[in-house]
C-alpha positions in Angstrom: -96.9 -2.6 -25.7 -96.6 -5.6 -28.3 -93.1 -7.9 -28.4 -93.9 -7.0 -31.9 -95.5 -4.5 -34.2 -95.3 -4.4 -38.4 -96.5 -1.8 -39.7 -96.7 -0.9 -43.5 -95.0 -3.4 -44.8 -94.7 -3.6 -48.5 -91.9 -5.4 -50.1 -91.0 -5.5 -54.5 -88.3 -7.5 -55.8 -86.9 -6.3 -59.6 -88.6 -8.0 -63.0 -87.7 -7.3 -65.9 -90.5 -3.9 -66.6 -89.2 -3.2 -63.4 -89.8 -3.2 -59.5 -92.7 -5.2 -58.5 -94.4 -5.8 -55.4 -95.4 -8.3 -53.6 -96.7 -7.5 -50.1 -98.6 -4.0 -49.8 -98.7 -2.4 -46.1 -99.5 -5.7 -44.1 -99.9 -4.3 -40.6 -100.4 -6.6 -37.6 -99.4 -6.9 -34.1 -98.6 -9.7 -31.7 -98.1 -10.4 -27.9 -95.8 -11.8 -26.1 -97.2 -15.5 -25.0 -99.4 -15.4 -27.8 -99.6 -16.8 -31.2 -100.7 -15.0 -33.7 -102.2 -17.4 -37.1 -101.1 -16.1 -41.1 -103.5 -17.8 -43.1 -103.9 -17.3 -47.0 -103.7 -19.5 -50.7 -100.2 -19.7 -52.0 -98.9 -16.7 -53.7 -100.8 -15.0 -50.6 -97.5 -12.9 -49.2 -97.5 -15.0 -46.2 -93.4 -16.1 -45.8 -92.0 -13.3 -47.9 -93.3 -11.4 -45.3 -92.1 -12.9 -42.7 -89.0 -13.8 -43.9 -88.8 -9.9 -44.4 -90.1 -9.2 -41.1 -86.6 -11.0 -40.1 -84.3 -9.1 -43.1 -84.1 -12.0 -44.9 -85.4 -10.8 -48.3 -83.1 -7.3 -48.0 -80.3 -9.8 -49.1 -81.9 -10.7 -51.6 -81.7 -7.2 -53.6 -85.4 -6.9 -52.0 -86.9 -3.2 -51.9 -88.4 -3.5 -48.1 -90.4 0.0 -46.9 -92.0 0.0 -43.6 -91.4 -0.7 -40.1 -91.4 -4.1 -38.0 -90.8 -2.7 -34.6 -89.7 -5.8 -32.3 -89.3 -5.2 -28.6 -89.0 -1.9 -29.0 -86.7 -1.9 -31.6 -87.0 -1.3 -35.5 -85.1 -4.1 -37.3 -85.5 -2.9 -40.7 -83.5 0.0 -40.1 -80.7 -1.7 -38.8 -77.9 -3.3 -40.7 -77.5 -7.0 -42.7 -74.5 -6.9 -39.4 -76.9 -6.0 -36.7 -79.8 -8.7 -38.2 -77.4 -12.0 -38.0 -77.1 -11.3 -34.3 -80.8 -11.2 -33.7 -82.0 -13.6 -36.0 -81.7 -17.0 -33.6 -80.6 -15.3 -30.5 -83.8 -12.8 -29.7 -86.2 -14.1 -32.6 -86.0 -17.2 -34.7 -87.6 -19.2 -37.9 -88.6 -22.8 -38.5 -89.0 -23.3 -42.2 -90.5 -25.5 -43.8 -89.6 -29.1 -45.7 -86.6 -29.0 -42.9 -85.1 -31.9 -45.2 -83.8 -28.8 -47.4 -82.8 -26.6 -45.3 -80.3 -28.5 -42.6 -76.8 -29.2 -44.3 -76.7 -32.7 -45.5 -72.2 -32.2 -44.7 -72.5 -31.7 -41.5 -74.9 -33.5 -38.5 -77.5 -31.7 -37.3 -76.0 -31.9 -33.3 -73.2 -30.4 -35.7 -76.0 -28.2 -36.8 -77.9 -26.6 -33.4 -74.5 -26.3 -31.7 -73.0 -23.9 -34.0 -76.5 -21.8 -33.6 -75.9 -22.0 -29.5 -71.6 -20.6 -30.5 -73.0 -18.2 -32.8 -74.9 -16.1 -30.4 -73.2 -17.1 -26.8 -69.7 -17.1 -26.1 -69.8 -21.0 -25.1 -67.5 -24.1 -25.4 -68.1 -26.7 -28.3 -68.5 -28.9 -25.8 -71.1 -26.8 -24.1 -72.8 -26.2 -27.1 -72.7 -29.8 -28.2 -74.6 -30.9 -24.8 -77.3 -27.9 -25.5 -77.2 -29.4 -28.4 -78.4 -32.9 -27.0 -80.7 -31.2 -24.5 -82.3 -29.6 -27.0 -83.0 -32.2 -29.5 -84.5 -34.8 -25.9 -86.3 -31.4 -25.1 -88.3 -32.6 -28.8 -88.1 -36.1 -28.4 -86.1 -36.7 -30.9 -84.8 -41.0 -29.3 -80.9 -41.8 -28.1 -80.2 -37.0 -28.5 -77.2 -38.4 -27.9 -76.8 -41.0 -30.2 -78.7 -39.4 -33.7 -77.0 -35.8 -32.7 -73.9 -37.8 -33.8 -75.3 -38.8 -37.0 -76.9 -36.2 -40.5 -80.0 -35.2 -42.0 -80.4 -37.6 -44.4 -80.7 -40.4 -41.7 -84.1 -38.5 -39.6 -87.5 -39.2 -40.6 -89.3 -35.8 -41.8 -91.0 -35.6 -38.1 -87.7 -35.7 -36.7 -86.3 -33.8 -39.2 -89.1 -31.4 -37.9 -88.2 -32.1 -35.0 -84.4 -31.0 -34.9 -85.5 -27.1 -37.3 -88.0 -26.5 -34.3 -85.0 -27.9 -31.9 -82.3 -25.5 -33.5 -84.6 -22.5 -33.7 -85.3 -22.7 -29.9 -81.9 -23.5 -28.8 -80.9 -19.7 -27.5 -84.3 -19.6 -25.9 -85.9 -16.5 -28.4 -88.4 -14.5 -28.1 -90.2 -14.9 -31.1 -90.3 -17.5 -33.6 -91.6 -17.6 -36.7 -93.5 -20.9 -37.9 -93.5 -21.3 -41.2 -95.6 -24.6 -42.4 -93.9 -26.0 -40.3 -95.7 -29.7 -40.5 -95.9 -29.0 -44.5 -95.3 -33.4 -46.4 -95.8 -34.6 -43.3 -98.6 -37.0 -42.8 -101.8 -36.6 -40.7 -100.3 -38.7 -37.4 -97.0 -36.9 -37.9 -98.5 -33.6 -38.6 -100.6 -33.4 -35.1 -97.5 -34.1 -32.8 -95.4 -32.1 -33.9 -98.2 -29.4 -33.8 -98.7 -30.5 -30.1 -94.5 -30.8 -29.7 -94.9 -26.8 -30.5 -97.8 -26.5 -27.4 -95.7 -27.7 -25.0 -92.3 -25.7 -26.1 -94.4 -22.7 -26.0 -96.8 -23.7 -22.7 -92.8 -24.0 -20.6 -91.0 -21.6 -22.3 -93.6 -18.5 -23.0 -92.2 -17.5 -26.8 -94.4 -15.9 -28.8 -94.9 -17.8 -32.8 -95.9 -16.3 -35.7 -97.5 -19.3 -37.0 -97.8 -19.1 -41.4 -100.4 -22.2 -43.2 -103.1 -22.8 -45.6 -104.8 -24.2 -43.2 -107.3 -22.6 -40.8 -108.5 -26.7 -39.2 -104.7 -26.3 -38.2 -104.6 -22.0 -36.9 -107.5 -22.9 -35.0 -105.8 -25.1 -32.8 -102.8 -22.8 -32.3 -103.8 -19.4 -32.0 -105.6 -16.7 -30.2 -105.6 -14.1 -32.8 -105.6 -14.5 -37.4 -104.3 -12.4 -39.6 -105.7 -13.6 -43.1 -104.0 -12.0 -46.3 -104.9 -12.1 -50.0 -102.7 -11.1 -53.0 -100.3 -9.3 -50.7 -102.5 -7.5 -48.5 -103.9 -8.0 -45.3 -107.6 -8.6 -46.0 -109.4 -9.8 -42.5 -107.7 -9.8 -38.4 -109.6 -11.0 -36.3 -109.5 -13.7 -33.1 -109.5 -17.0 -33.8 -113.3 -17.5 -32.0 -114.7 -14.1 -33.4 -113.1 -15.0 -36.7 -114.3 -18.4 -37.3 -118.0 -17.7 -35.5 -118.8 -14.0 -38.1 -115.9 -14.0 -40.8 -116.4 -10.3 -42.0 -114.3 -11.0 -45.0 -116.1 -12.8 -48.1 -112.5 -14.9 -48.6 -112.5 -15.3 -45.0 -115.8 -17.1 -45.4 -114.5 -19.3 -48.1 -111.2 -20.6 -46.6 -113.7 -21.7 -43.8 -115.9 -23.0 -46.2 -113.4 -25.4 -47.8 -112.1 -27.0 -44.3 -113.2 -30.1 -44.3 -115.4 -31.6 -40.9 -116.6 -34.4 -40.0 -120.6 -34.0 -39.0 -121.0 -30.6 -40.7 -123.5 -32.3 -42.9 -123.0 -30.4 -46.0 -120.4 -30.5 -48.9 -116.7 -28.2 -49.0 -117.3 -25.4 -51.4 -114.3 -24.1 -53.3 -112.8 -21.2 -53.8 -113.2 -20.3 -57.5 -109.7 -19.1 -59.8 -106.6 -18.3 -58.4 -104.3 -15.9 -56.6 -103.7 -13.1 -59.0 -99.9 -12.4 -59.7 -97.3 -10.3 -58.5 -97.4 -7.3 -61.4 -100.9 -8.5 -62.3 -103.0 -7.4 -59.5 -107.5 -6.4 -60.7 -108.3 -3.1 -60.2 -110.4 -2.3 -57.0 -110.6 -5.1 -54.8 -108.1 -7.7 -55.4 -110.3 -10.3 -54.2 -113.7 -9.2 -56.4 -113.2 -11.1 -59.4 -113.0 -13.9 -57.4 -116.2 -13.1 -54.8 -119.9 -13.8 -54.9 -120.6 -11.2 -53.7 -118.8 -8.6 -55.9 -120.6 -5.4 -57.4 -118.8 -3.8 -60.9 -118.8 -0.7 -60.1 -118.7 -0.9 -56.6 -115.6 -3.6 -55.7 -114.0 -2.8 -59.0 -112.7 1.3 -59.1 -110.2 2.1 -56.4 -108.0 0.4 -54.0 -109.7 -0.4 -51.2 -108.7 0.3 -47.3 -108.4 -1.8 -44.2 -111.1 -0.1 -41.9 -111.6 -1.8 -38.8 -109.5 -5.0 -39.1 -111.7 -6.0 -42.4 -110.5 -5.1 -46.4 -114.2 -5.0 -48.0 -116.5 -2.1 -49.2 -119.6 -4.6 -48.8 -118.6 -5.8 -44.8 -121.9 -6.4 -43.0 -124.0 -5.5 -45.6 -124.0 -9.8 -46.7 -124.1 -12.7 -44.7 -120.7 -14.4 -44.5 -121.5 -17.7 -43.4 -119.6 -18.6 -39.8 -118.5 -22.1 -38.8 -118.2 -23.9 -35.3 -115.0 -23.2 -33.2 -113.2 -26.6 -33.9 -112.4 -28.1 -30.6 -108.8 -27.6 -29.7 -109.1 -23.8 -30.4 -108.9 -21.2 -27.9 -109.8 -17.5 -28.3 
């Protein structure tokens, strides 16, 4: 049985004209100890999917349907109070741009210690010791001293490490990592990715890594879920996806990966992701698709069949690229 099994997760938010669907029947599985990459352009529904899986969009008034089976329990049926006992303890989230997430009014150590005390019956002294231990574990220099400092004294990379420490403080089984390297320079990004690999190797946690960057996903994930306009358009193992993409959108993302020595120019995807509530008829990608056929791709809804959502799957050759070094099958 999968540690996490998301089934037909649909999310809508109330707009001026009524309910606006943002994600549509999203389904994927995460096995214990593995990393699943959730990829797509901004506006594809990746973050909403993660927040909804943890029950966080319900507090914002969203209408959520479907199942989120975590460790045999359907999180979608739990109350907000019940969910609050799970979040941070058995399932956690690393938010992007940690400097905006950490509370500037409290020290970094206090915020991690509070997370520990919220879920475990320990003293303040023990919670503080655990906070320092976690900061040391994510390689914050002079962890005991830095724990007493406020977030504004930390660099962007150190804030991200502190956020990772907070997310892992109670030893969860699963972590959603929502673009944790956004706004970091390349060197710091590499260190954060190395840190996540190290922690996963040492603890055996499962990770859902959300990103628009397939190059990053190739380094971390064993399985990939590609999202577009609120729908899953392809699911595959990382090596299979890079070598033999089956959806034109996946091929477009692969063609946009910069790499030394590829011998050809990057090819961008024309147009933009449609806004929620303004989806085109038929395949949602067909207005941007180089292989779209009028009268076939722009008519009825396209279902996910054998892990790909394309009526022309297998008919047209899609260019794959060698899996980047460091990718794992």
